[in-house]
Every structure is written in C-alpha cells, then in structure tokens.
Residue, then its C-alpha position, 0 to 999 in steps of 0.5 A: m797881528i790887530s790890536e782890540e783898541d785898533f779893531t774896535g776903533l775901526i768898526a766903531c768909526a765905520l759904523e758911524m760912516l754907514p746909514m742906518m747901522r746900530q752903533l754898538s757898545t764898547t763891551t760888546l766891540a770888545m766881545i767881538y774882538v775876543q770872540l775871533p779866531r786867535k789865528t784871525i787875530e794875529e793875521l789881521n791888521s789895520v790895512l786890511l781892516q780898513y780895505a774891508i771897511k772901504q769895500r763895504l761902503l762900495d758894495p752895492s748890495p751889502p749882506n745887511n742880514m749878518a753881523f757887521h763885523m762878518q760883513l766885513f771878513r767876506y771881503l777878506y776870507p773865501l767864502e762857501n755856501n756865503a759863509v766866511v771860511f777862516d780856517r783857509g786863510f785870506r782870499s788867494d787873490l787878496r793881495e791883487r784885490i788890495s792894489k785896487p782898493d777904490t775898485f769894488h771887488d764882488p766877494s761872492p764865490q761864482r756860481e758852480e755851473f759857471m766854475s772852472p773845473n780842475h780837469d784841464e781837458f775839459r776847458l772851454p773856450p773863455s766865451a763859454y761856460w763850463h758845466p758837467n752836462k758837458m762832458s763825454a762818456e769818456q770824460w765821466q769814465k775817467h772822472f770817475k776812475t780818478l774818484k775811485v782812486q783817491v777814495a780808495m787812498v783815503d786813510q781810515n785811521i787818519i781822522e781829524p777832530l771836526e766839528l759837525w758843520q765842518l763833517l756836513k761841509g765834507k759831505d756836501f764837497y764829496e757829493q759836488a765831486l760826484k756830480g762832476f764839479w771838481l775832484l778830490n785833490v782840490d779839497t785843500g781843508k781836508t773836509a771831504h777826506n775827513w768825512i770820507a774816512r768815517n764814512k768809507n763804505l758809505a762813500q764807495e756806495m755813493l760813487e758806485t751808484a753815482i756811476k751807475e746813474r750817470l753810465g748805466s753801469v758800474e764797470d770801469t771801461t777805461t784800461k789799464e794804460d789810461d793815465v789817471p787825470w789828477 
C-alpha cells in the first residue's frame, strides 16, 4: 500500500524533473490520491511508482494529452483503447518489465491485426503476422460454432452492476469476437458476458448476421463429432 505522503511526494519530484511540466499544488496532489481506486492504493507501492516514473522519463513519445498520474499508470496497468484498465490488476508481465528498469517497455497494446489469436490451430510462424482474414472457411465455421456455444451458455440471470462505459466496452469486445479476433473465453473481465446477458437476443442476431456475411449461410456445417475449440 502506498501512503498519501509517498504518492504525492514522488509525483511532485517527477514533475520537477520533467521539462515544461506544470507543477501541482499540495491540495491537487492530495485530491488525486483520494480519487484513486481503493484497490489501486492498496496494491501500489513506492517501488512500482518509481519504476513508472523512470519509464515516463525514458518514453520517447509520452502521452502528454492526459493527466500526469494517468500517464504513469500506463506503464503499470493494461490498456484498452489506449485507456488504463485498473480492474484487471497489474500487467501480466510487469515483474519481467521491472526486472529491466533501465530499458523502456512500450505500454501501447499491439494493433489487433498483429495480435496472436487464442486459437492454437491458427497460429503462424513467428515471421508472419496473424489476421482473421488468414482463416479458412472451415476455421471460420469452428470459430462461429464455438461462439454459438459460448453465447448460449451466458446466464441472463447473472448480471453484475456495471457502468455504461463498461457495457460499451463489452459490446465492442463481442463485436471483435464476431470479426474473428478472439473467443469469449478470453473475456476475463466478463464485460462482454455482462453485455450479452443484458442483450441475449441481439447478441444471437448479431452472430447469425456475422455468419451469413462471412459464410453466406447461417447453417452450421460442422458435425457433431467436431471438437469445439476452446
């Protein structure tokens, strides 16, 4: 857990080290600390914040169009649509990044077309990029078959309270799944599941439309013997 004194002190020192940065008053720094998610205050410490500050100093293209403390969190937490996602916890590779503090680690997420899918049979050699347009008709059939099962399994009676921006993120996640980038089992934050639970009929209609646009038919041509690729 990071104390208010440590947090505000480190932020103030970082601002002094950076050229052309506006200094913040003690009151403003205290307000920033108070407004942080409680979980973030509990899991953050001085070592992590110092690492983030060093990354900001090393960053060749820092995002100067956002609040300074949010710039720092980009080096600690995962990003989605270039926004910090606190509820997922720290980056999965943060320990590895911190082990090389003198090296700049780009916090930006990979572009979707350069991301590896969660379908092992679709992986290409390291020298090649992956994109859904590399999938064959049979692979698309298996992808949609899996989505059908996953959407059907979403329980409409289990709806977690979410804010509007989270639901919109869930819809976007589902739309990307329909485009072939991933399956719903990688939705660890359950944002897509919660959106589908509230819009089950619409989600199924969107799936049928995607199948028709991609395969020309909503008919499932896979057999009962086919394994569903989770």
